[in-house]
C-alpha positions in Angstrom: 134.0 106.7 104.4 137.4 107.7 105.3 138.0 110.0 102.3 135.8 112.3 103.7 138.2 112.9 106.6 141.9 113.1 104.9 142.5 116.9 106.7 140.8 116.0 110.1 142.6 114.7 113.3 141.9 111.4 114.6 140.4 113.3 118.0 137.8 115.5 115.1 136.9 112.1 113.6 135.5 110.8 116.9 134.0 114.1 117.6 132.0 114.2 114.6 131.0 110.5 114.8 129.5 111.1 118.5 127.8 114.0 117.2 126.2 112.4 114.6 125.5 109.5 116.9 123.3 111.7 118.9 121.7 113.2 115.8 120.3 110.5 114.8 119.1 109.0 118.3 117.6 112.3 118.6 115.8 112.1 115.5 115.0 108.4 116.2 113.6 109.2 119.4 111.2 111.8 117.9 110.0 109.6 115.4 108.8 107.3 117.3 106.8 109.2 119.2 104.8 110.2 116.0 101.2 108.6 116.1 101.5 105.3 114.5 97.7 105.5 113.4 98.7 108.2 110.9 97.5 106.8 107.8 99.3 107.6 104.5 98.0 110.7 102.9 97.4 110.5 99.3 98.0 113.0 97.1 96.3 111.6 94.2 97.0 110.3 90.8 100.8 110.7 90.0 99.3 111.1 86.2 96.7 113.7 86.6 93.8 112.1 85.4 90.4 111.9 87.3 88.7 108.7 87.6 85.2 108.8 86.0 81.7 107.6 88.2 78.9 105.8 86.4 76.1 108.2 86.5 76.5 109.4 89.5 78.1 113.1 88.6 79.3 115.3 91.3 78.0 116.1 94.6 75.8 119.4 94.8 78.1 121.2 97.3 80.9 120.6 94.8 78.4 121.9 91.9 77.6 125.0 93.8 81.1 126.2 95.1 82.1 125.8 91.1 78.9 127.9 89.6 79.7 130.4 92.6 83.5 130.4 91.3 82.6 130.7 87.7 82.8 134.3 86.1 80.6 133.5 83.2 77.9 130.9 83.5 74.0 130.3 82.5 71.6 127.7 84.2 73.2 124.3 83.8 76.6 125.4 82.4 80.0 126.9 83.0 81.1 129.3 79.9 84.8 129.0 79.4 86.8 130.8 76.3 88.8 129.0 74.5 92.7 130.3 73.9 94.4 130.5 70.6 98.3 129.9 70.7 
């Protein structure tokens, strides 16, 4: 790692190392204060696919929101338009 310091005096090297250590110590101290009970946050399936459930369908609240947001719908279906490329 000394190749990074080829134009730096010995005093400057020591000061840089001291500051680096202080930064790392401060960061470690703050990290240790983070609640250890925080659970890993799932960001979903990395392949962008969802798992189908066996016969359960979606919950009623989700269905209601989707139908409220859909511009074209009938009683049981959201009507979409097929685009041509």
